[in-house]
C-alpha positions as CSV (number, residue, x, y, z in Angstrom):
1,M,127.7,93.7,120.6
2,S,128.5,94.0,117.0
3,W,126.3,93.4,114.0
4,S,127.8,90.4,112.1
5,W,125.5,90.6,109.1
6,A,122.3,92.0,107.6
7,A,120.4,90.1,105.0
8,L,117.3,90.6,102.9
9,M,115.2,87.5,102.1
10,P,111.9,87.0,100.3
11,H,109.3,84.7,101.9
12,P,107.2,82.7,99.3
13,P,106.2,79.4,100.9
14,I,106.2,77.9,97.4
15,V,110.0,77.7,97.4
16,I,109.9,75.0,100.0
17,P,109.6,71.6,98.2
18,D,106.9,70.1,100.5
19,V,104.8,73.2,99.7
20,G,105.7,73.8,96.1
21,G,105.2,70.2,95.0
22,G,107.5,70.8,92.0
23,R,106.5,74.4,91.3
24,E,109.4,75.6,93.4
25,R,111.6,74.9,90.4
26,E,110.0,77.9,88.8
27,A,111.8,80.0,91.4
28,A,115.2,78.3,91.0
29,V,117.1,81.6,90.9
30,T,115.6,82.6,94.3
31,I,116.3,79.2,95.9
32,A,119.9,79.3,94.6
33,G,120.3,82.8,96.0
34,A,118.9,81.6,99.4
35,D,121.3,78.6,99.4
36,D,124.2,80.9,98.5
37,L,123.2,83.2,101.4
38,M,123.0,80.3,103.8
39,K,126.5,79.2,102.8
40,K,127.9,82.6,103.5
41,L,126.1,82.9,106.9
42,K,127.3,79.5,108.0
43,K,130.9,80.6,107.2
44,I,130.4,83.7,109.4
45,G,129.1,81.6,112.2
46,K,125.9,81.5,114.2
47,P,125.0,84.9,115.8
48,D,123.9,85.1,119.4
49,V,120.6,86.8,118.5
50,I,118.7,87.4,115.2
51,L,116.4,90.4,114.9
52,L,113.9,89.5,112.2
53,L,111.8,92.2,110.6
54,S,108.6,90.6,109.1
55,P,105.8,92.5,107.5
56,H,103.5,89.6,108.5
57,Q,104.0,89.8,112.2
58,P,101.2,91.6,114.2
59,Y,101.7,95.3,113.7
60,V,100.8,98.5,115.6
61,C,100.1,101.7,113.6
62,G,102.8,104.2,114.2
63,N,105.1,101.8,116.0
64,L,107.7,99.1,115.6
65,A,105.9,96.1,117.1
66,L,108.2,93.7,119.1
67,N,106.9,90.2,119.8
68,R,107.7,89.4,123.5
69,A,106.2,85.9,123.6
70,S,108.9,83.8,125.2
71,A,108.3,80.7,123.1
72,I,106.9,80.8,119.6
73,R,106.0,78.0,117.3
74,G,105.0,77.8,113.7
75,S,104.4,75.3,110.9
76,F,103.5,75.3,107.2
77,A,100.2,73.6,107.9
78,L,98.3,76.4,106.1
79,F,100.3,75.6,103.0
80,G,99.8,71.8,103.1
81,A,103.0,70.9,104.9
82,P,102.1,70.5,108.7
83,R,105.1,68.3,109.5
84,I,107.5,71.2,108.7
85,A,107.5,73.0,112.0
86,F,109.9,74.6,114.5
87,D,110.1,76.6,117.7
88,I,112.0,79.8,118.4
89,R,113.1,81.3,121.7
90,T,112.8,85.0,122.4
91,P,115.7,86.4,124.5
92,G,113.9,88.3,127.1
93,A,116.8,90.4,128.5
94,D,118.0,91.3,125.0
95,L,114.5,92.2,124.0
96,D,114.1,94.5,127.0
97,S,117.5,96.1,126.3
98,L,116.6,96.6,122.6
99,Y,113.2,98.2,123.5
100,D,114.8,100.6,126.0
101,F,117.5,101.6,123.5
102,L,115.1,102.2,120.7
103,T,112.5,104.2,122.7
104,S,115.2,106.3,124.3
105,G,116.5,107.0,120.7
106,G,113.1,108.2,119.5
107,V,111.7,105.1,117.9
108,R,108.1,104.5,118.8
109,A,107.9,100.8,119.8
110,S,105.4,98.6,121.5
111,F,104.9,94.9,122.4
112,S,102.8,92.2,120.9
113,E,102.6,88.7,122.2
114,A,101.9,86.2,119.4
115,R,102.9,82.6,120.3
116,D,101.9,81.2,116.9
117,M,103.8,82.3,113.7
118,T,102.0,79.8,111.4
119,R,100.3,82.7,109.6
120,D,103.6,84.7,109.5
121,Q,105.2,83.5,106.3
122,G,107.5,86.5,106.5
123,S,109.2,84.8,109.5
124,M,108.6,81.2,108.7
125,V,110.2,81.0,105.2
126,P,113.5,82.7,106.2
127,L,113.7,80.7,109.4
128,Y,113.2,77.5,107.5
129,F,116.4,78.2,105.6
130,L,118.2,79.4,108.7
131,D,117.2,76.3,110.6
132,G,118.7,74.2,107.9
133,C,121.8,76.4,107.9
134,Y,122.5,76.3,111.7
135,G,120.9,73.0,112.7
136,E,119.5,74.8,115.7
137,L,118.2,78.3,115.6
138,P,119.7,81.0,117.9
139,P,117.3,83.1,119.9
140,V,115.2,85.3,117.6
141,I,113.4,88.6,118.2
142,L,110.4,89.0,115.8
143,A,109.3,92.5,114.9
144,S,107.0,94.2,112.4
145,P,108.1,97.4,110.8
146,I,104.8,97.9,109.0
147,G,103.6,100.5,111.5
148,L,106.5,102.8,110.6
149,D,106.5,105.1,107.6
150,P,109.4,104.7,105.2
151,K,111.6,107.5,106.7
152,E,111.0,106.0,110.2
153,A,112.0,102.5,109.0
154,Y,115.3,104.0,107.6
155,E,116.0,105.9,110.8
156,L,115.3,102.7,112.8
157,G,118.2,101.0,110.9
158,R,120.5,103.9,111.4
159,L,119.8,103.8,115.1
160,L,120.3,100.1,115.3
161,A,123.9,100.5,114.2
162,S,124.8,102.0,117.6
163,F,122.9,99.5,119.7
164,A,125.3,97.9,122.2
165,G,124.0,94.7,123.5
166,D,125.7,91.4,124.3
167,G,127.2,89.1,121.7
168,K,126.9,89.2,117.9
169,W,123.7,89.9,116.2
170,G,122.2,89.4,112.7
171,L,119.5,91.5,111.1
172,L,117.1,89.5,108.8
173,A,115.0,91.9,106.7
174,S,112.1,89.8,105.3
175,G,110.2,91.2,102.4
176,D,108.8,90.5,99.0
177,L,109.0,93.3,96.5
178,S,106.3,94.2,94.0
179,H,103.3,91.8,93.9
180,R,102.2,93.3,90.5
181,L,105.0,92.5,88.0
182,K,102.9,90.8,85.3
183,P,99.4,89.9,84.4
184,G,98.1,87.1,86.6
185,A,100.1,88.3,89.6
186,P,98.5,88.0,93.0
187,A,97.5,91.7,93.1
188,G,97.1,92.2,89.4
189,Y,99.5,94.0,87.0
190,S,100.9,97.5,87.2
191,P,103.9,98.9,85.3
192,S,104.9,100.5,88.6
193,G,105.9,97.0,89.8
194,E,108.9,96.8,87.6
195,K,109.9,100.4,88.4
196,F,109.7,99.8,92.1
197,D,111.7,96.6,92.0
198,R,114.4,98.1,89.8
199,A,114.8,101.0,92.3
200,V,115.0,98.5,95.2
201,V,117.7,96.4,93.6
202,E,119.6,99.6,92.6
203,S,119.4,100.9,96.1
204,L,120.8,97.7,97.5
205,R,123.6,97.5,95.0
206,N,124.6,101.1,95.8
207,A,123.7,101.0,99.5
208,D,121.7,104.1,98.8
209,A,118.2,104.4,100.3
210,S,117.6,107.7,98.4
211,I,116.8,105.8,95.3
212,I,113.8,104.2,96.9
213,M,112.9,107.2,98.9
214,G,112.8,109.3,95.7
215,L,110.1,107.2,94.1
216,P,106.7,108.9,93.7
217,E,104.3,107.8,96.3
218,I,101.9,106.6,93.7
219,T,104.6,104.3,92.2
220,V,105.1,102.7,95.6
221,E,101.4,102.3,96.2
222,E,100.7,100.8,92.8
223,A,103.6,98.4,93.1
224,G,101.9,96.5,95.9
225,E,105.0,95.8,98.0
226,C,105.4,94.4,101.5
227,G,109.1,94.6,101.9
228,M,110.1,98.2,101.5
229,R,110.3,99.0,105.2
230,S,112.4,95.9,105.9
231,V,114.7,97.0,103.0
232,L,115.0,100.6,104.3
233,A,115.8,99.4,107.8
234,M,118.7,97.3,106.4
235,L,119.9,100.2,104.3
236,G,119.8,102.5,107.3
237,L,122.0,100.0,109.3
238,V,124.5,99.7,106.4
239,S,124.6,103.5,106.0
240,E,126.1,103.8,109.5
241,M,128.1,100.6,109.5
242,G,129.7,101.1,106.1
243,G,130.5,98.5,103.5
244,K,128.7,97.1,100.5
245,I,125.6,95.0,100.0
246,E,125.9,92.0,97.7
247,T,122.8,91.2,95.7
248,L,122.7,87.5,95.4
249,S,119.6,87.0,93.3
250,Y,116.5,88.7,91.9
251,E,113.6,87.4,89.9
252,G,109.8,87.6,89.7
253,P,108.6,84.2,88.5
254,F,105.0,84.4,89.9
255,G,104.5,88.1,89.4
256,V,106.1,88.9,92.8
257,G,109.7,90.2,93.1
258,Y,112.1,88.1,95.2
259,C,115.5,89.4,96.2
260,N,118.3,87.9,98.3
261,A,121.0,90.3,99.5
262,L,123.7,90.3,102.1
263,W,125.9,92.8,104.0
264,T,128.7,91.6,106.3
265,A,130.8,93.5,108.8
């Protein structure tokens, strides 16, 4: 197995026209970045498996939670667009191999079994774009890194670099950045929001996790983020695989930071 790519995507449902109802145009930079990302991924070719790290999957404190439901379905019904729905398949043998590898390498991992991802916008929004890119989604392993601390998330990515399964894999790191970029933002305003997002974008551009890891704990807490662990796992993978990360877009139109980024083998 070889990793074909690793990508960071935000997950605001409002960027989907049937949900946004016109307001998606306020996030035009993010949508253009996602479209650019899909063009690049389509050119690479469909992977055999996608490992998707979503902060909105069920999580287990102190663990990487892996969803082992064999068939998972989701829709945007909660956001007023019930007709936009799709199914994914979990590759059982690949999931078992990944679990055995991670636990033998020191990562604490456990299983969840959630057959409905309707409430998991962290998976649904990136998969919406990937479904349009590929026409038919490849098998997907859904996982939540929220139970890990930042260092553990980074070490997870480093370990993943040496995982030897079958076929070609893609890592989709789903995560919004600060939710506190300006007054009226979902979590209120904090000047730490801009500091946090600036550090994340700089870390991606330099493929250097130390920039994020060096932030004061209070800055991270006040930023109100949900994507740091996904980003750190991606950076950990890239630190071992080598190469550069291309930042395709960044903006914060609704007071939440959205970034699209891509690493390719």
